[in-house]
N, CA, C and O atoms as CSV, one atom per row, in Angstrom:
chain,resi,resn,atom,element,x,y,z
A,1,UNK,N,N,90.617,79.081,127.490
A,1,UNK,CA,C,92.061,79.207,127.388
A,1,UNK,C,C,92.633,79.476,128.778
A,1,UNK,O,O,92.191,80.395,129.467
A,2,UNK,N,N,93.586,78.700,129.175
A,2,UNK,CA,C,94.204,78.866,130.482
A,2,UNK,C,C,95.592,79.477,130.334
A,2,UNK,O,O,96.472,78.911,129.684
A,3,UNK,N,N,95.768,80.626,130.939
A,3,UNK,CA,C,97.069,81.306,130.881
A,3,UNK,C,C,97.915,80.832,132.038
A,3,UNK,O,O,97.474,80.867,133.187
A,4,UNK,N,N,99.114,80.393,131.751
A,4,UNK,CA,C,100.039,80.039,132.808
A,4,UNK,C,C,100.639,81.288,133.421
A,4,UNK,O,O,100.463,82.393,132.907
A,5,UNK,N,N,101.337,81.107,134.507
A,5,UNK,CA,C,101.952,82.256,135.167
A,5,UNK,C,C,102.973,82.917,134.270
A,5,UNK,O,O,103.124,84.138,134.320
A,6,UNK,N,N,103.675,82.161,133.453
A,6,UNK,CA,C,104.675,82.730,132.564
A,6,UNK,C,C,104.069,83.670,131.543
A,6,UNK,O,O,104.659,84.707,131.239
A,7,UNK,N,N,102.899,83.334,131.002
A,7,UNK,CA,C,102.243,84.193,130.017
A,7,UNK,C,C,101.781,85.491,130.657
A,7,UNK,O,O,101.904,86.558,130.055
A,8,UNK,N,N,101.256,85.413,131.862
A,8,UNK,CA,C,100.817,86.626,132.558
A,8,UNK,C,C,102.013,87.523,132.857
A,8,UNK,O,O,101.927,88.744,132.724
A,9,UNK,N,N,103.122,86.921,133.258
A,9,UNK,CA,C,104.332,87.692,133.541
A,9,UNK,C,C,104.824,88.406,132.275
A,9,UNK,O,O,105.220,89.571,132.333
A,10,UNK,N,N,104.800,87.718,131.148
A,10,UNK,CA,C,105.220,88.328,129.889
A,10,UNK,C,C,104.286,89.461,129.474
A,10,UNK,O,O,104.739,90.478,128.949
A,11,UNK,N,N,102.991,89.291,129.704
A,11,UNK,CA,C,102.031,90.333,129.373
A,11,UNK,C,C,102.290,91.610,130.188
A,11,UNK,O,O,102.268,92.713,129.642
A,12,UNK,N,N,102.533,91.453,131.479
A,12,UNK,CA,C,102.815,92.617,132.329
A,12,UNK,C,C,104.140,93.258,131.917
A,12,UNK,O,O,104.254,94.484,131.882
A,13,UNK,N,N,105.130,92.441,131.608
A,13,UNK,CA,C,106.421,92.961,131.161
A,13,UNK,C,C,106.272,93.742,129.850
A,13,UNK,O,O,106.840,94.825,129.707
A,14,UNK,N,N,105.519,93.201,128.903
A,14,UNK,CA,C,105.296,93.890,127.622
A,14,UNK,C,C,104.511,95.182,127.819
A,14,UNK,O,O,104.780,96.178,127.147
A,15,UNK,N,N,103.549,95.175,128.727
A,15,UNK,CA,C,102.792,96.393,129.019
A,15,UNK,C,C,103.708,97.469,129.589
A,15,UNK,O,O,103.634,98.631,129.188
A,16,UNK,N,N,104.568,97.083,130.519
A,16,UNK,CA,C,105.510,98.038,131.101
A,16,UNK,C,C,106.464,98.591,130.059
A,16,UNK,O,O,106.750,99.789,130.054
A,17,UNK,N,N,106.956,97.740,129.185
A,17,UNK,CA,C,107.867,98.189,128.133
A,17,UNK,C,C,107.156,99.154,127.185
A,17,UNK,O,O,107.720,100.178,126.798
A,18,UNK,N,N,105.921,98.828,126.815
A,18,UNK,CA,C,105.147,99.702,125.935
A,18,UNK,C,C,104.912,101.065,126.583
A,18,UNK,O,O,105.025,102.099,125.925
A,19,UNK,N,N,104.588,101.062,127.873
A,19,UNK,CA,C,104.375,102.330,128.579
A,19,UNK,C,C,105.650,103.156,128.615
A,19,UNK,O,O,105.613,104.364,128.384
A,20,UNK,N,N,106.775,102.515,128.903
A,20,UNK,CA,C,108.041,103.238,128.990
A,20,UNK,C,C,108.444,103.824,127.638
A,20,UNK,O,O,108.907,104.962,127.571
A,21,UNK,N,N,108.274,103.061,126.568
A,21,UNK,CA,C,108.626,103.548,125.228
A,21,UNK,C,C,107.699,104.704,124.832
A,21,UNK,O,O,108.153,105.709,124.284
A,22,UNK,N,N,106.397,104.554,125.112
A,22,UNK,CA,C,105.454,105.630,124.803
A,22,UNK,C,C,105.783,106.887,125.598
A,22,UNK,O,O,105.684,107.999,125.081
A,23,UNK,N,N,106.172,106.707,126.849
A,23,UNK,CA,C,106.558,107.850,127.672
A,23,UNK,C,C,107.787,108.554,127.129
A,23,UNK,O,O,107.838,109.783,127.094
A,24,UNK,N,N,108.773,107.785,126.706
A,24,UNK,CA,C,109.980,108.387,126.124
A,24,UNK,C,C,109.652,109.132,124.832
A,24,UNK,O,O,110.224,110.187,124.557
A,25,UNK,N,N,108.732,108.581,124.040
A,25,UNK,CA,C,108.319,109.254,122.808
A,25,UNK,C,C,107.628,110.577,123.126
A,25,UNK,O,O,107.867,111.583,122.457
A,26,UNK,N,N,106.774,110.575,124.144
A,26,UNK,CA,C,106.110,111.816,124.535
A,26,UNK,C,C,107.116,112.864,125.017
A,26,UNK,O,O,107.015,114.043,124.678
A,27,UNK,N,N,108.080,112.413,125.806
A,27,UNK,CA,C,109.091,113.348,126.313
A,27,UNK,C,C,109.895,113.933,125.162
A,27,UNK,O,O,110.205,115.125,125.159
A,28,UNK,N,N,110.230,113.101,124.188
A,28,UNK,CA,C,111.095,113.541,123.104
A,28,UNK,C,C,110.421,114.328,122.009
A,28,UNK,O,O,111.031,115.228,121.430
A,29,UNK,N,N,109.162,114.007,121.709
A,29,UNK,CA,C,108.540,114.593,120.520
A,29,UNK,C,C,107.341,115.490,120.797
A,29,UNK,O,O,106.912,116.226,119.909
A,30,UNK,N,N,106.799,115.447,121.987
A,30,UNK,CA,C,105.590,116.230,122.266
A,30,UNK,C,C,105.945,117.561,122.910
A,30,UNK,O,O,107.094,117.814,123.272
A,31,UNK,N,N,104.954,118.382,123.038
A,31,UNK,CA,C,105.159,119.689,123.636
A,31,UNK,C,C,105.336,119.605,125.141
A,31,UNK,O,O,105.370,118.521,125.723
A,32,UNK,N,N,105.448,120.770,125.753
A,32,UNK,CA,C,105.718,120.864,127.185
A,32,UNK,C,C,104.620,120.228,128.027
A,32,UNK,O,O,104.913,119.654,129.076
A,33,UNK,N,N,103.366,120.314,127.597
A,33,UNK,CA,C,102.270,119.748,128.372
A,33,UNK,C,C,102.323,118.233,128.461
A,33,UNK,O,O,101.877,117.658,129.454
A,34,UNK,N,N,102.855,117.583,127.450
A,34,UNK,CA,C,102.913,116.115,127.432
A,34,UNK,C,C,104.126,115.584,128.180
A,34,UNK,O,O,104.226,114.382,128.426
A,35,UNK,N,N,105.048,116.466,128.543
A,35,UNK,CA,C,106.267,116.036,129.222
A,35,UNK,C,C,105.958,115.335,130.539
A,35,UNK,O,O,106.554,114.302,130.844
A,36,UNK,N,N,105.038,115.883,131.317
A,36,UNK,CA,C,104.692,115.291,132.619
A,36,UNK,C,C,104.045,113.919,132.414
A,36,UNK,O,O,104.349,112.974,133.141
A,37,UNK,N,N,103.171,113.813,131.443
A,37,UNK,CA,C,102.555,112.517,131.143
A,37,UNK,C,C,103.608,111.508,130.696
A,37,UNK,O,O,103.547,110.336,131.070
A,38,UNK,N,N,104.574,111.961,129.897
A,38,UNK,CA,C,105.646,111.085,129.448
A,38,UNK,C,C,106.478,110.556,130.598
A,38,UNK,O,O,106.807,109.371,130.639
A,39,UNK,N,N,106.820,111.433,131.535
A,39,UNK,CA,C,107.597,111.004,132.711
A,39,UNK,C,C,106.790,110.000,133.522
A,39,UNK,O,O,107.327,108.989,133.974
A,40,UNK,N,N,105.497,110.276,133.708
A,40,UNK,CA,C,104.646,109.361,134.454
A,40,UNK,C,C,104.619,107.984,133.793
A,40,UNK,O,O,104.739,106.966,134.474
A,41,UNK,N,N,104.462,107.952,132.465
A,41,UNK,CA,C,104.435,106.671,131.749
A,41,UNK,C,C,105.755,105.915,131.887
A,41,UNK,O,O,105.755,104.697,132.059
A,42,UNK,N,N,106.859,106.617,131.814
A,42,UNK,CA,C,108.166,105.962,131.953
A,42,UNK,C,C,108.314,105.376,133.359
A,42,UNK,O,O,108.738,104.229,133.506
A,43,UNK,N,N,107.972,106.143,134.381
A,43,UNK,CA,C,108.127,105.673,135.766
A,43,UNK,C,C,107.239,104.459,136.030
A,43,UNK,O,O,107.699,103.462,136.586
A,44,UNK,N,N,105.973,104.540,135.635
A,44,UNK,CA,C,105.059,103.415,135.878
A,44,UNK,C,C,105.462,102.201,135.038
A,44,UNK,O,O,105.413,101.070,135.522
A,45,UNK,N,N,105.858,102.429,133.792
A,45,UNK,CA,C,106.306,101.319,132.945
A,45,UNK,C,C,107.531,100.623,133.529
A,45,UNK,O,O,107.604,99.394,133.537
A,46,UNK,N,N,108.492,101.405,134.017
A,46,UNK,CA,C,109.679,100.815,134.653
A,46,UNK,C,C,109.300,100.051,135.919
A,46,UNK,O,O,109.865,98.993,136.196
A,47,UNK,N,N,108.349,100.579,136.687
A,47,UNK,CA,C,107.899,99.881,137.896
A,47,UNK,C,C,107.277,98.535,137.536
A,47,UNK,O,O,107.520,97.543,138.222
A,48,UNK,N,N,106.481,98.487,136.472
A,48,UNK,CA,C,105.904,97.220,136.015
A,48,UNK,C,C,107.010,96.236,135.654
A,48,UNK,O,O,106.973,95.075,136.060
A,49,UNK,N,N,107.997,96.708,134.887
A,49,UNK,CA,C,109.066,95.811,134.435
A,49,UNK,C,C,109.921,95.323,135.601
A,49,UNK,O,O,110.221,94.133,135.691
A,50,UNK,N,N,110.312,96.220,136.483
A,50,UNK,CA,C,111.147,95.829,137.624
A,50,UNK,C,C,110.381,94.877,138.533
A,50,UNK,O,O,110.922,93.864,138.978
A,51,UNK,N,N,109.117,95.203,138.809
A,51,UNK,CA,C,108.304,94.330,139.653
A,51,UNK,C,C,108.150,92.941,139.069
A,51,UNK,O,O,108.192,91.947,139.795
A,52,UNK,N,N,107.972,92.870,137.764
A,52,UNK,CA,C,107.822,91.575,137.097
A,52,UNK,C,C,109.116,90.769,137.164
A,52,UNK,O,O,109.083,89.551,137.342
A,53,UNK,N,N,110.233,91.432,137.024
A,53,UNK,CA,C,111.511,90.721,137.006
A,53,UNK,C,C,111.946,90.252,138.387
A,53,UNK,O,O,112.654,89.250,138.493
A,54,UNK,N,N,111.544,90.947,139.450
A,54,UNK,CA,C,111.988,90.529,140.775
A,54,UNK,C,C,110.928,89.740,141.542
A,54,UNK,O,O,111.217,89.162,142.590
A,55,UNK,N,N,109.703,89.716,141.019
A,55,UNK,CA,C,108.619,89.008,141.683
A,55,UNK,C,C,108.824,87.509,141.597
A,55,UNK,O,O,109.307,86.990,140.590
A,56,UNK,N,N,108.452,86.822,142.661
A,56,UNK,CA,C,108.508,85.360,142.675
A,56,UNK,C,C,107.123,84.806,142.938
A,56,UNK,O,O,106.252,85.502,143.460
A,57,UNK,N,N,106.928,83.573,142.582
A,57,UNK,CA,C,105.673,82.909,142.904
A,57,UNK,C,C,105.565,82.851,144.421
A,57,UNK,O,O,106.583,82.783,145.109
A,58,UNK,N,N,104.362,82.876,144.947
A,58,UNK,CA,C,104.108,83.092,146.361
A,58,UNK,C,C,104.974,82.314,147.336
A,58,UNK,O,O,105.737,82.926,148.084
A,59,UNK,N,N,104.891,81.009,147.359
A,59,UNK,CA,C,105.510,80.246,148.445
A,59,UNK,C,C,106.592,79.293,147.973
A,59,UNK,O,O,106.902,78.340,148.688
A,60,UNK,N,N,107.170,79.499,146.829
A,60,UNK,CA,C,108.137,78.550,146.283
A,60,UNK,C,C,109.564,78.897,146.677
A,60,UNK,O,O,109.885,80.045,146.987
A,61,UNK,N,N,110.402,77.882,146.657
A,61,UNK,CA,C,111.828,78.121,146.852
A,61,UNK,C,C,112.391,78.740,145.578
A,61,UNK,O,O,111.798,78.613,144.507
A,62,UNK,N,N,113.506,79.394,145.693
A,62,UNK,CA,C,114.137,80.014,144.533
A,62,UNK,C,C,114.533,78.949,143.505
A,62,UNK,O,O,114.416,79.175,142.300
A,63,UNK,N,N,114.996,77.800,143.974
A,63,UNK,CA,C,115.397,76.727,143.062
A,63,UNK,C,C,114.199,76.227,142.261
A,63,UNK,O,O,114.319,75.987,141.059
A,64,UNK,N,N,113.047,76.066,142.909
A,64,UNK,CA,C,111.848,75.606,142.202
A,64,UNK,C,C,111.378,76.668,141.213
A,64,UNK,O,O,110.898,76.339,140.128
A,65,UNK,N,N,111.513,77.920,141.578
A,65,UNK,CA,C,111.098,78.998,140.689
A,65,UNK,C,C,111.984,79.054,139.449
A,65,UNK,O,O,111.487,79.245,138.339
A,66,UNK,N,N,113.301,78.888,139.634
A,66,UNK,CA,C,114.242,78.919,138.510
A,66,UNK,C,C,114.084,77.727,137.580
A,66,UNK,O,O,114.305,77.845,136.375
A,67,UNK,N,N,113.702,76.573,138.135
A,67,UNK,CA,C,113.621,75.360,137.324
A,67,UNK,C,C,112.449,75.408,136.343
A,67,UNK,O,O,112.435,74.673,135.355
A,68,UNK,N,N,111.475,76.264,136.612
A,68,UNK,CA,C,110.328,76.361,135.731
A,68,UNK,C,C,109.288,75.281,135.952
A,68,UNK,O,O,108.318,75.189,135.199
A,69,UNK,N,N,109.480,74.454,136.985
A,69,UNK,CA,C,108.484,73.422,137.288
A,69,UNK,C,C,107.186,74.090,137.715
A,69,UNK,O,O,107.207,75.186,138.276
A,70,UNK,N,N,106.064,73.443,137.454
A,70,UNK,CA,C,104.810,74.033,137.926
A,70,UNK,C,C,104.784,74.070,139.451
A,70,UNK,O,O,105.352,73.207,140.120
A,71,UNK,N,N,104.119,75.076,139.976
A,71,UNK,CA,C,104.051,75.175,141.434
A,71,UNK,C,C,103.131,74.107,141.982
A,71,UNK,O,O,102.292,73.557,141.268
A,72,UNK,N,N,103.300,73.824,143.252
A,72,UNK,CA,C,102.478,72.827,143.910
A,72,UNK,C,C,101.165,73.433,144.375
A,72,UNK,O,O,100.905,74.614,144.142
A,73,UNK,N,N,100.337,72.631,145.030
A,73,UNK,CA,C,99.064,73.128,145.539
A,73,UNK,C,C,99.270,74.329,146.459
A,73,UNK,O,O,100.191,74.344,147.275
A,74,UNK,N,N,98.422,75.313,146.324
A,74,UNK,CA,C,98.521,76.500,147.164
A,74,UNK,C,C,99.699,77.383,146.822
A,74,UNK,O,O,99.999,78.317,147.566
A,75,UNK,N,N,100.382,77.115,145.712
A,75,UNK,CA,C,101.519,77.944,145.315
A,75,UNK,C,C,102.827,77.536,145.969
A,75,UNK,O,O,103.824,78.245,145.824
A,76,UNK,N,N,102.859,76.417,146.685
A,76,UNK,CA,C,104.063,75.985,147.378
A,76,UNK,C,C,104.983,75.151,146.503
A,76,UNK,O,O,104.961,75.234,145.275
A,77,UNK,N,N,105.787,74.348,147.176
A,77,UNK,CA,C,106.730,73.477,146.472
A,77,UNK,C,C,105.956,72.494,145.588
A,77,UNK,O,O,104.827,72.125,145.912
A,78,UNK,N,N,106.559,72.069,144.472
A,78,UNK,CA,C,105.883,71.130,143.570
A,78,UNK,C,C,105.519,69.821,144.263
A,78,UNK,O,O,106.201,69.387,145.191
A,79,UNK,N,N,104.453,69.209,143.808
A,79,UNK,CA,C,104.004,67.934,144.373
A,79,UNK,C,C,105.106,66.897,144.208
A,79,UNK,O,O,105.662,66.746,143.119
A,80,UNK,N,N,105.420,66.191,145.269
A,80,UNK,CA,C,106.424,65.135,145.234
A,80,UNK,C,C,107.858,65.629,145.306
A,80,UNK,O,O,108.784,64.818,145.313
A,81,UNK,N,N,108.063,66.935,145.360
A,81,UNK,CA,C,109.422,67.470,145.441
A,81,UNK,C,C,109.983,67.181,146.829
A,81,UNK,O,O,109.304,67.353,147.841
A,82,UNK,N,N,111.224,66.745,146.853
A,82,UNK,CA,C,111.872,66.455,148.129
A,82,UNK,C,C,112.327,67.757,148.777
A,82,UNK,O,O,112.937,68.606,148.128
A,83,UNK,N,N,112.026,67.902,150.057
A,83,UNK,CA,C,112.502,69.053,150.822
A,83,UNK,C,C,113.918,68.716,151.277
A,83,UNK,O,O,114.181,67.613,151.757
A,84,UNK,N,N,114.814,69.664,151.123
A,84,UNK,CA,C,116.203,69.424,151.525
A,84,UNK,C,C,116.268,69.012,152.996
A,84,UNK,O,O,115.458,69.474,153.800
A,85,UNK,N,N,117.221,68.149,153.359
A,85,UNK,CA,C,117.308,67.647,154.737
A,85,UNK,C,C,117.560,68.737,155.779
A,85,UNK,O,O,117.282,68.537,156.962
A,86,UNK,N,N,118.078,69.876,155.356
A,86,UNK,CA,C,118.350,70.947,156.323
A,86,UNK,C,C,117.065,71.573,156.872
A,86,UNK,O,O,117.106,72.264,157.891
A,87,UNK,N,N,115.930,71.343,156.214
A,87,UNK,CA,C,114.662,71.912,156.659
A,87,UNK,C,C,113.990,70.999,157.670
A,87,UNK,O,O,114.013,69.775,157.544
A,88,UNK,N,N,113.385,71.632,158.685
A,88,UNK,CA,C,112.675,70.913,159.740
A,88,UNK,C,C,111.206,71.313,159.697
A,88,UNK,O,O,110.869,72.482,159.514
A,89,UNK,N,N,110.362,70.342,159.866
A,89,UNK,CA,C,108.923,70.613,159.892
A,89,UNK,C,C,108.601,71.465,161.114
A,89,UNK,O,O,109.041,71.154,162.221
A,90,UNK,N,N,107.846,72.522,160.923
A,90,UNK,CA,C,107.452,73.375,162.056
A,90,UNK,C,C,105.993,73.104,162.411
A,90,UNK,O,O,105.292,72.375,161.710
A,91,UNK,N,N,105.559,73.695,163.497
A,91,UNK,CA,C,104.161,73.587,163.903
A,91,UNK,C,C,103.292,74.625,163.196
A,91,UNK,O,O,102.072,74.638,163.364
A,92,UNK,N,N,103.921,75.491,162.409
A,92,UNK,CA,C,103.181,76.573,161.763
A,92,UNK,C,C,102.442,76.064,160.527
A,92,UNK,O,O,103.042,75.489,159.619
A,93,UNK,N,N,101.147,76.286,160.511
A,93,UNK,CA,C,100.316,75.984,159.355
A,93,UNK,C,C,99.404,77.191,159.107
A,93,UNK,O,O,99.114,77.964,160.021
A,94,UNK,N,N,98.966,77.336,157.878
A,94,UNK,CA,C,98.026,78.400,157.554
A,94,UNK,C,C,97.195,77.951,156.362
A,94,UNK,O,O,97.558,77.011,155.656
A,95,UNK,N,N,96.102,78.618,156.152
A,95,UNK,CA,C,95.240,78.343,155.007
A,95,UNK,C,C,95.572,79.356,153.923
A,95,UNK,O,O,95.462,80.563,154.138
A,96,UNK,N,N,95.977,78.862,152.758
A,96,UNK,CA,C,96.248,79.744,151.634
A,96,UNK,C,C,94.926,80.368,151.198
A,96,UNK,O,O,93.972,79.649,150.899
A,97,UNK,N,N,94.858,81.705,151.159
A,97,UNK,CA,C,93.576,82.352,150.892
A,97,UNK,C,C,93.038,82.148,149.469
A,97,UNK,O,O,91.831,82.265,149.257
A,98,UNK,N,N,93.887,81.852,148.503
A,98,UNK,CA,C,93.399,81.706,147.135
A,98,UNK,C,C,92.985,80.286,146.788
A,98,UNK,O,O,92.122,80.083,145.934
A,99,UNK,N,N,93.589,79.302,147.441
A,99,UNK,CA,C,93.261,77.908,147.109
A,99,UNK,C,C,92.542,77.179,148.235
A,99,UNK,O,O,92.040,76.073,148.031
A,100,UNK,N,N,92.483,77.784,149.429
A,100,UNK,CA,C,91.898,77.173,150.630
A,100,UNK,C,C,92.623,75.898,151.040
A,100,UNK,O,O,92.052,75.054,151.730
A,101,UNK,N,N,93.876,75.753,150.619
A,101,UNK,CA,C,94.692,74.596,150.998
A,101,UNK,C,C,95.435,74.895,152.285
A,101,UNK,O,O,95.878,76.021,152.513
A,102,UNK,N,N,95.570,73.873,153.128
A,102,UNK,CA,C,96.366,74.004,154.344
A,102,UNK,C,C,97.836,73.862,153.965
A,102,UNK,O,O,98.234,72.872,153.350
A,103,UNK,N,N,98.633,74.851,154.332
A,103,UNK,CA,C,100.056,74.868,153.997
A,103,UNK,C,C,100.871,74.659,155.272
A,103,UNK,O,O,100.600,75.281,156.299
A,104,UNK,N,N,101.862,73.787,155.199
A,104,UNK,CA,C,102.783,73.524,156.316
A,104,UNK,C,C,104.085,74.272,156.052
A,104,UNK,O,O,104.574,74.287,154.922
A,105,UNK,N,N,104.641,74.884,157.074
A,105,UNK,CA,C,105.891,75.625,156.958
A,105,UNK,C,C,107.036,74.732,157.420
A,105,UNK,O,O,106.973,74.126,158.490
A,106,UNK,N,N,108.087,74.660,156.598
A,106,UNK,CA,C,109.321,73.967,156.924
A,106,UNK,C,C,110.405,75.030,157.054
A,106,UNK,O,O,110.489,75.929,156.218
A,107,UNK,N,N,111.230,74.939,158.088
A,107,UNK,CA,C,112.213,75.987,158.375
A,107,UNK,C,C,113.615,75.395,158.440
A,107,UNK,O,O,113.826,74.306,158.974
A,108,UNK,N,N,114.575,76.145,157.880
A,108,UNK,CA,C,115.992,75.823,158.042
A,108,UNK,C,C,116.450,76.541,159.309
A,108,UNK,O,O,116.525,77.769,159.322
A,109,UNK,N,N,116.759,75.791,160.384
A,109,UNK,CA,C,117.135,76.443,161.637
A,109,UNK,C,C,118.446,77.227,161.537
A,109,UNK,O,O,118.702,78.104,162.362
A,110,UNK,N,N,119.269,76.923,160.548
A,110,UNK,CA,C,120.548,77.602,160.413
A,110,UNK,C,C,120.439,79.038,159.935
A,110,UNK,O,O,121.170,79.911,160.403
A,111,UNK,N,N,119.520,79.286,158.994
A,111,UNK,CA,C,119.435,80.647,158.452
A,111,UNK,C,C,118.018,81.188,158.369
A,111,UNK,O,O,117.825,82.324,157.935
A,112,UNK,N,N,117.018,80.408,158.773
A,112,UNK,CA,C,115.647,80.888,158.793
A,112,UNK,C,C,114.899,80.775,157.472
A,112,UNK,O,O,113.751,81.209,157.378
A,113,UNK,N,N,115.536,80.191,156.436
A,113,UNK,CA,C,114.825,80.001,155.170
A,113,UNK,C,C,113.573,79.180,155.419
A,113,UNK,O,O,113.538,78.320,156.300
A,114,UNK,N,N,112.550,79.459,154.632
A,114,UNK,CA,C,111.269,78.778,154.806
A,114,UNK,C,C,110.838,78.121,153.505
A,114,UNK,O,O,111.120,78.639,152.424
A,115,UNK,N,N,110.166,76.999,153.598
A,115,UNK,CA,C,109.551,76.327,152.470
A,115,UNK,C,C,108.113,76.033,152.874
A,115,UNK,O,O,107.817,75.815,154.048
A,116,UNK,N,N,107.226,76.031,151.886
A,116,UNK,CA,C,105.808,75.836,152.144
A,116,UNK,C,C,105.320,74.655,151.327
A,116,UNK,O,O,105.526,74.593,150.115
A,117,UNK,N,N,104.669,73.720,152.004
A,117,UNK,CA,C,104.206,72.490,151.355
A,117,UNK,C,C,102.738,72.299,151.723
A,117,UNK,O,O,102.357,72.416,152.887
A,118,UNK,N,N,101.921,72.004,150.711
A,118,UNK,CA,C,100.505,71.753,150.960
A,118,UNK,C,C,100.347,70.452,151.750
A,118,UNK,O,O,100.967,69.436,151.438
A,119,UNK,N,N,99.509,70.512,152.770
A,119,UNK,CA,C,99.201,69.307,153.548
A,119,UNK,C,C,98.214,68.463,152.746
A,119,UNK,O,O,97.358,69.004,152.046
A,120,UNK,N,N,98.330,67.176,152.844
A,120,UNK,CA,C,97.431,66.275,152.096
A,120,UNK,C,C,96.073,66.242,152.709
A,120,UNK,O,O,95.190,65.541,152.216
């Protein structure tokens, strides 16, 4: 069974929500000793939820992330996706540590935005 990124994100979000609800229950219904554990569960659960909601896929543009398209090789822009004309190819390349793919950096000289595209 292959879990997509969306399923993993939902799992972490559900875990955070469960922790926060359990923490609130401990704070509300348990004795004084459980209060500290309840606060800890709420804080960590909220951190999971906030992190999940603001996290983005590694090297994708915000537009590609919002569209729900699958990410490209190395976590970059989708295969065959056109890079906006405002971006210029840079000399910067790096090896993505998880896929061992060579990634090329494209930069918008106007505002410094970056896009990452796997080299063929």
